C-alpha positions in Angstrom: -42.6 4.5 -48.1 -42.3 3.9 -51.8 -39.7 1.3 -52.7 -38.8 0.2 -56.2 -36.0 -2.3 -55.6 -33.9 -3.7 -52.8 -30.8 -5.7 -53.6 -28.5 -7.1 -50.9 -25.2 -8.3 -51.9 -22.7 -10.1 -49.6 -19.2 -8.7 -50.1 -16.4 -10.2 -48.0 -17.6 -9.7 -44.4 -19.9 -6.8 -45.2 -23.3 -6.4 -46.7 -23.5 -3.8 -49.5 -27.0 -2.5 -49.9 -28.2 -1.0 -53.1 -31.6 0.7 -52.8 -33.7 2.8 -55.1 -36.5 5.0 -53.8 -39.3 6.9 -55.3 -40.0 8.8 -52.0 -39.3 8.5 -48.4 -40.8 10.2 -45.3 -39.5 10.2 -41.8 -40.0 12.6 -38.9 -41.0 15.7 -40.8 -38.6 15.0 -43.7 -39.9 13.7 -47.1 -38.8 13.2 -50.7 -35.3 12.5 -49.7 -32.9 11.8 -52.5 -30.2 9.1 -52.6 -27.2 10.6 -54.3 -23.8 8.8 -54.4 -25.1 6.1 -52.0 -26.1 8.4 -49.2 -29.4 9.8 -48.0 -29.7 13.6 -47.7 -30.7 14.7 -44.2 -34.4 15.7 -43.9 -35.9 18.6 -42.1 -34.2 19.4 -38.8 -31.4 17.1 -39.7 -33.5 14.0 -39.5 -32.5 10.6 -40.9 -34.0 7.2 -41.3 -33.9 4.9 -38.3 -30.4 3.6 -37.7 -28.7 6.5 -39.4 -27.3 9.9 -38.3 -27.0 13.3 -40.0 -23.4 14.3 -40.5 -21.7 17.6 -41.3 -22.1 17.2 -45.1 -25.9 17.0 -44.6 -26.0 13.3 -45.5 -27.1 10.3 -43.4 -24.6 7.7 -42.2 -24.6 4.6 -40.1 -23.4 5.2 -36.6 -20.5 2.8 -37.0 -19.1 4.2 -40.3 -15.6 5.3 -40.3 -14.0 8.6 -41.6 -13.3 6.8 -44.9 -17.0 6.1 -45.4 -17.9 9.6 -44.4 -15.4 11.1 -46.8 -16.9 9.1 -49.6 -14.0 6.8 -50.3 -16.1 3.7 -50.0 -19.8 2.9 -50.2 -19.6 -0.2 -48.0 -22.1 -0.2 -45.2 -22.0 -2.6 -42.4 -25.6 -3.9 -42.4 -24.9 -7.2 -40.7 -27.5 -7.8 -37.9 -28.0 -10.5 -35.4 -30.7 -13.1 -35.9 -32.5 -11.7 -32.9 -32.6 -8.3 -34.5 -34.0 -9.7 -37.7 -36.7 -11.4 -35.7 -37.8 -8.1 -34.3 -35.9 -7.7 -31.0 -34.5 -4.4 -32.2 -37.9 -2.8 -31.8 -36.5 -1.6 -28.4 -33.9 0.6 -30.1 -34.5 4.4 -29.9 -35.7 6.3 -32.9 -32.8 7.9 -34.7 -35.1 10.4 -36.4 -33.9 12.7 -33.7 -30.2 11.8 -34.0 -27.5 14.2 -34.9 -23.9 13.3 -34.9 -24.5 10.2 -32.9 -22.0 7.4 -32.6 -21.7 3.7 -32.2 -19.2 1.1 -31.2 -17.2 -1.4 -33.3 -19.3 -4.0 -35.1 -18.3 -7.6 -34.6 -18.1 -7.9 -38.3 -15.9 -4.8 -38.9 -13.1 -5.6 -41.3 -9.7 -5.9 -39.6 -8.3 -3.9 -42.5 -10.6 -0.9 -41.9 -8.5 2.3 -41.9 -9.8 3.6 -38.6 -8.0 4.4 -35.4 -7.8 2.4 -32.1 -6.5 -0.9 -30.8 -5.8 -3.3 -33.6 -6.7 -0.7 -36.3 -10.4 -1.6 -36.2 -12.1 1.0 -34.2 -14.5 3.6 -35.6 -14.5 7.3 -34.8 -16.9 7.8 -32.0 -17.8 11.3 -33.1 -17.2 11.9 -36.8 -18.1 15.5 -36.9 -15.5 16.6 -34.3 -12.5 14.5 -33.6 -12.4 14.9 -29.8 -13.0 11.2 -29.4 -9.7 10.3 -31.0 -6.4 12.1 -31.1 -4.8 12.0 -34.5 -1.1 12.6 -35.3 -2.1 16.0 -36.5 -4.0 17.1 -33.4 -3.3 20.8 -34.1 -5.1 20.6 -37.4 -8.0 18.7 -35.8 -8.4 21.4 -33.2 -9.1 23.9 -36.0 -12.0 22.0 -37.4 -15.3 23.7 -36.9 -17.6 22.3 -34.2 -21.0 21.4 -35.5 -23.5 21.8 -32.7 -26.3 19.1 -32.4 -29.8 20.3 -32.1 -30.5 21.1 -28.4 -33.8 21.7 -26.7 -34.0 24.0 -23.7 -35.9 22.3 -20.9 -37.0 23.1 -17.3 -35.0 25.2 -14.8 -34.2 23.6 -11.5 -32.9 26.0 -8.8 -30.9 28.0 -11.3 -29.8 25.0 -13.4 -31.3 24.7 -17.0 -31.8 21.3 -18.5 -30.8 20.8 -22.1 -31.9 17.8 -24.1 -29.6 16.9 -27.0 -30.6 15.1 -30.2 -28.8 11.9 -30.7 -28.0 11.4 -27.0 -29.8 8.4 -25.3 -30.1 6.7 -22.0 -29.7 2.9 -22.0 -33.4 2.4 -22.3 -33.5 4.5 -25.4 -35.0 7.6 -23.8 -33.6 11.0 -24.4 -30.5 12.2 -22.5 -29.2 15.7 -21.7 -27.3 17.8 -19.3 -27.8 20.7 -16.8 -25.9 24.0 -17.0 -25.6 26.9 -14.5 -23.8 29.9 -15.7 -21.1 31.4 -13.4 -19.5 34.8 -13.0 -16.1 33.6 -14.4 -15.2 31.7 -17.5 -13.8 28.7 -15.7 -15.8 25.5 -16.2 -16.7 22.6 -14.0 -18.0 19.4 -15.6 -19.5 16.8 -13.2 -20.3 13.2 -14.2 -23.0 11.7 -11.9 -22.7 8.2 -10.6 -25.2 5.4 -10.0 -23.7 1.9 -10.4 -23.2 -0.1 -13.6 -25.2 -2.4 -15.9 -23.8 -5.7 -17.0 -26.1 -8.4 -15.5 -29.6 -8.6 -14.1 -28.6 -7.7 -10.5 -26.5 -4.6 -11.3 -28.7 -3.4 -14.1 -31.7 -3.5 -11.6 -30.0 -1.0 -9.4 -28.7 1.3 -12.1 -30.7 4.2 -13.6 -32.0 3.5 -17.1 -33.1 7.1 -17.6 -32.9 10.5 -16.1 -36.1 10.0 -14.1 -34.3 7.4 -11.9 -31.7 8.0 -9.2 -29.1 6.0 -7.3 -26.9 7.9 -4.9 -25.9 5.3 -2.3 -23.8 6.5 0.6 -23.6 3.5 2.8 -24.6 -0.2 3.0 -24.4 -0.4 6.8 -27.8 -1.5 8.3 -29.2 -2.4 4.9 -30.8 -5.7 4.0 -30.8 -7.5 0.6 -34.3 -6.1 0.0 -33.1 -2.6 0.8 -30.3 -2.8 -1.8 -32.3 -4.4 -4.5 -34.9 -1.6 -4.1 -32.3 1.2 -3.9 -33.2 2.6 -7.4 -35.5 5.5 -6.8 -38.1 7.0 -9.1 -36.6 10.4 -8.7 -35.3 12.7 -11.4 -31.5 13.2 -11.4 -31.0 16.9 -10.6 -27.9 18.8 -9.4 -27.8 18.8 -5.5 -27.4 22.2 -3.8 -24.6 21.0 -1.6 -20.8 20.4 -1.6 -19.0 21.4 -4.7 -22.2 22.8 -6.3 -23.0 25.1 -3.4 -22.5 28.8 -4.0 -20.6 29.2 -0.8 -17.5 31.4 -0.1 -15.7 28.3 1.1 -16.1 26.7 -2.3 -13.2 27.5 -4.6 -15.4 26.8 -7.7 -18.5 28.5 -6.5 -18.5 31.2 -9.2 -17.6 28.8 -12.1 -20.0 27.8 -14.8 -21.1 24.3 -14.0 -22.3 21.4 -16.2 -24.0 18.4 -14.5 -24.3 15.3 -16.6 -26.9 12.8 -15.3 -25.9 9.1 -15.5 -28.3 6.8 -17.3 -26.2 4.6 -19.6 -24.8 2.1 -17.1 -21.4 2.2 -18.7 -19.2 4.5 -16.6 -19.9 7.3 -19.1 -17.6 5.3 -21.4 -19.7 3.2 -23.7 -19.9 3.4 -27.5 -22.2 0.4 -28.2 -25.8 0.8 -29.6 -28.3 -2.0 -29.2 -26.1 -4.1 -26.9 -27.3 -7.5 -25.8 -26.5 -8.3 -22.1 -25.8 -12.0 -22.7 -25.9 -12.8 -19.0 -29.6 -11.8 -18.9 -32.7 -13.4 -20.4 -35.0 -10.5 -19.6 -33.2 -7.3 -20.5 -33.9 -5.8 -23.9 -31.2 -4.3 -26.1 -29.3 -1.6 -24.2 -27.9 1.7 -25.4 -24.4 1.8 -23.8 -23.5 5.2 -25.3 -22.2 7.3 -22.4 -19.0 8.3 -24.2 -20.9 9.1 -27.4 -23.3 11.2 -25.4 -20.6 13.3 -23.8 -19.2 14.0 -27.2 -22.6 15.4 -28.2 -22.9 17.4 -24.9 -19.5 18.9 -25.5 -20.4 20.0 -28.9 -23.6 21.5 -27.5 -22.3 23.7 -24.7 -18.5 23.5 -25.3 -18.1 26.2 -28.0 -19.2 28.8 -25.5 -16.4 28.0 -23.1 -13.4 27.3 -25.3 -11.6 30.3 -23.8 -11.9 29.0 -20.2 -8.6 29.2 -18.4 -9.4 26.1 -16.4 -11.8 23.1 -16.8 -12.4 20.9 -13.8 -13.6 17.4 -14.9 -14.9 15.5 -11.9 -17.4 12.9 -10.9 -18.4 10.4 -8.2 -18.6 6.7 -8.2 -19.3 5.5 -11.8 -18.8 9.1 -12.7 -15.4 9.0 -11.1 -14.3 6.2 -13.5 -16.0 8.2 -16.2 -13.5 11.0 -15.5 -10.6 8.7 -16.3 -12.1 7.5 -19.6 -13.0 11.1 -20.7 -10.0 13.0 -19.5 -8.0 12.9 -22.8 -11.0 13.9 -25.0 -11.9 16.7 -22.6 -8.4 18.2 -22.9 -8.5 17.7 -26.7 -11.8 19.6 -26.9 -10.9 22.4 -24.6 -7.4 22.9 -26.1 -6.9 26.4 -24.7 -7.8 25.3 -21.1 -5.9 23.5 -18.4 -8.0 20.4 -17.6 -7.9 19.1 -14.0 -9.4 15.7 -13.1 -10.7 14.8 -9.7 -12.0 11.3 -9.2 -14.3 10.7 -6.2 -15.0 7.2 -4.9 -14.1 4.9 -7.8 -10.8 4.1 -9.5 -9.7 1.2 -11.7 -7.1 -0.4 -9.3 -4.1 -2.2 -10.7 -4.7 -5.7 -11.8 -3.6 -7.3 -8.5 -6.6 -5.6 -6.8 -9.3 -5.5 -9.6 -10.0 -8.9 -11.2 -9.2 -9.4 -14.8 -12.6 -11.0 -15.5 -14.5 -8.0 -14.3 -12.4 -5.6 -16.5 -13.0 -7.9 -19.4 -16.7 -7.8 -19.0 -16.7 -4.1 -19.0 -14.5 -3.9 -22.0 -16.6 -6.3 -24.1 -20.1 -5.2 -23.2 -19.5 -1.4 -23.4 -16.8 -1.5 -26.1 -14.3 0.3 -23.9 -11.4 -0.6 -26.2 -13.0 1.7 -28.8 -12.1 4.8 -26.8 -8.7 3.8 -25.4 -5.8 5.3 -27.4 -4.2 2.7 -29.6 -0.7 3.8 -28.6 -1.5 3.0 -24.9 -0.3 -0.6 -25.7 -0.1 -1.5 -22.0 -3.8 -0.7 -21.7 -4.8 -3.8 -23.8 -3.9 -6.8 -21.7 -4.8 -10.2 -23.3 -6.6 -11.3 -20.2 -8.7 -8.1 -20.1 -6.8 -6.2 -17.4 -4.7 -3.0 -17.8 -7.4 -0.3 -17.5 -5.4 1.4 -14.8 -2.6 2.0 -17.4 -4.7 4.7 -18.9 -3.8 7.2 -16.2 -0.1 6.5 -16.7 -0.6 7.2 -20.4 -2.0 10.6 -19.5 0.9 11.3 -17.1 3.3 10.7 -20.0 1.3 12.7 -22.5 0.6 15.8 -20.3 3.9 16.3 -18.6 5.0 19.1 -16.3 1.7 19.6 -14.6 -0.6 18.2 -11.9 -3.3 16.2 -13.5 -5.7 16.1 -10.5 -6.4 13.8 -7.6 -8.5 11.2 -5.9 -10.9 11.2 -2.9 -12.0 8.1 -0.9 -12.6 6.6 2.4 -10.3 3.7 3.5 -13.0 1.1 3.3 -15.5 2.3 0.7 -18.1 -0.4 1.0 -20.0 0.4 -2.1 -17.0 0.2 -4.4 -16.0 -3.0 -2.6 -19.4 -4.4 -3.4 -18.8 -3.8 -7.1 -15.2 -5.0 -7.1 -16.2 -8.2 -5.3 -18.3 -9.2 -8.3 -14.9 -10.3 -9.8 -14.2 -12.8 -7.0 -13.8 -16.5 -7.9 -13.4 -15.6 -11.6 -16.6 -13.5 -11.6 -18.7 -16.4 -10.3 -19.4 -15.2 -6.7 -22.4 -13.4 -5.2 -21.0 -10.0 -4.3 -24.2 -8.8 -2.5 -24.3 -11.7 0.0 -20.5 -11.5 0.7 -20.5 -7.8 1.4 -23.5 -8.0 3.7 -21.8 -10.8 5.6 -18.7 -8.6 6.0 -20.7 -5.7 7.4 -22.4 -7.9 10.0 -19.2 -9.7 11.0 -16.9 -6.7 11.3 -14.8 -7.9 8.4 -14.2 -11.4 9.7 -15.9 -12.9 6.6 -15.6 -10.8 3.5 -16.3 -11.1 -0.2 -13.7 -8.5 -1.0 -11.0 -8.9 1.7 -11.0 -6.0 4.2 -7.2 -5.4 3.9 -7.3 -5.4 0.1 -9.1 -2.1 -0.5 -6.7 0.2 1.5 -3.7 -1.7 0.0 -5.1 -1.3 -3.5 -5.9 2.3 -2.8 -2.4 3.1 -1.6 -0.9 1.3 -4.5 -3.1 3.3 -6.9 -2.0 6.6 -5.4 1.7 5.8 -5.3 2.1 3.9 -8.5 -0.7 5.1 -10.8 -1.5 8.7 -9.8 2.0 9.4 -8.7 2.9 11.4 -5.5 4.2 14.3 -7.5 1.7 14.5 -10.3 -1.6 14.1 -8.4 -3.1 14.6 -5.0 -5.2 12.4 -2.6 -7.6 12.9 0.2 -8.2 9.7 2.1 -10.0 9.5 5.4 -11.3 6.8 7.8 -14.7 5.2 7.3 -16.8 3.3 4.8 -18.9 6.0 3.2 -19.2 6.6 -0.5 -19.2 9.8 -2.7 -18.1 13.0 -1.0 -17.8 16.0 -3.4 -21.5 16.8 -3.3 -22.2 16.2 0.3 -21.8 18.2 3.5 -18.4 16.7 4.3 -16.9 18.6 1.4 -16.6 21.5 3.9 -15.6 19.3 6.8 -12.2 18.1 7.9 -13.4 14.5 8.3 -11.1 13.9 11.2 -8.1 15.5 9.4 -6.6 19.0 9.4 -7.9 20.0 6.0 -11.3 20.1 4.3 -12.0 18.6 0.9 -12.8 22.1 -0.4 -9.4 23.4 0.6 -7.7 20.3 -0.9 -9.6 21.0 -4.2 -8.4 24.6 -4.2 -4.8 23.4 -4.0 -5.3 21.1 -6.9 -6.9 23.9 -9.0 -3.8 26.0 -8.3 -1.5 23.2 -9.4 -0.4 22.0 -5.9 -0.7 18.2 -5.3 -1.1 17.5 -1.6 -1.8 14.2 0.1 -4.2 14.5 3.0 -5.0 11.6 5.3 -3.8 8.2 6.4 -2.8 7.0 2.9 -0.3 6.7 1.4 
């Protein structure tokens, strides 16, 4: 790399970097010029580390707003932590492959920045296509061309083809992608896989850091602490040939085109934060919590082929279930000609009485969730960190006159109770010990009170989902994740199978099956 001069000037809360180059080479791109303060993209859309190729064929920082991209300002947020300057950011992925990537809000972002989001200081998550943020002129936004990221065709798994997308990363910096299986009809199913969360040493240790790891827990009964801490398997995440994915005449979506998105970002498919430091850990390197940004890239990769779909079913299990909530609005905004139905399986953000504030606050701060929540959902931004459940009510008010979807759960989902119990005692308890004690005492001693989960579940269905605007399928037991298992075709002690209930939802009929509410 030839470098003539490097001048760094501190302006207000930003660094303005002025650089002159005689030549620059990176990942097959060389002799890149530096006009009007921006690098031109190199061969195959490559950019220097830490930058992304945008639609104008120039390289930008992931955190830059629309104003920066449009050329209205040359300010670049180059503020970095002391640890990064000392070399800790060696763990970050190479952005030479990046195309249209995105990042979360910087701690140093100016409060006066003209970007959208809570408090007016949130960056666009995907600058090339505005599906990440709904502007006042959403109709004009929908007419903007979709710029596809570079996508590599991978292996075929039982009829599913894997596609790796440039700029999409797992939390360990490895490449991320999606599976697609073409159907006989234009309708589209998008499934977000689950696998826990990553916000401290314990939970990160049982959460997939890349697509070559899997966690699909169904039950904690009979497990020991050692069993749980070793639950992460060295097995590639691939779509199962069961349940909602099975090409079976009983399956109402059997002939739909299906997209299966592996889970490797640890952020409920909702993060927008590059190079995040897990402050509760002394051993974890910087993490890429970019699940939301990844989905934006995936949509731009496969989405243009299915914009005429009549229906789009957005669904997921466990962490993917909560991911459905965070990605529902942007999915409807992307597939503007389609009716988007959302089904959440085994994982919902209960109202604040049942989901501790401190736990919600941890998620918000580490994964930068506030960057993707619409600014006009004012009730979503509680000062104490709560209010995530309000997002569903926001959707109900926005998309009126239709059934939005539904929820599936057992009455005592022990896996979700494990994760919720991490918020006990102001997030200072040991959820693992507490839940194992409950399982061995029949609920006499519990980390997350046994009567609290069904109460919170009933409350969520009645007061958040709404009895008229969404459906529910609730059955007895403690098991976790149901859509991709055999019980999708079973009555589970009730009169209706999950598959029949799903068919009703797709047809716009909200039914409530089971003991709750």
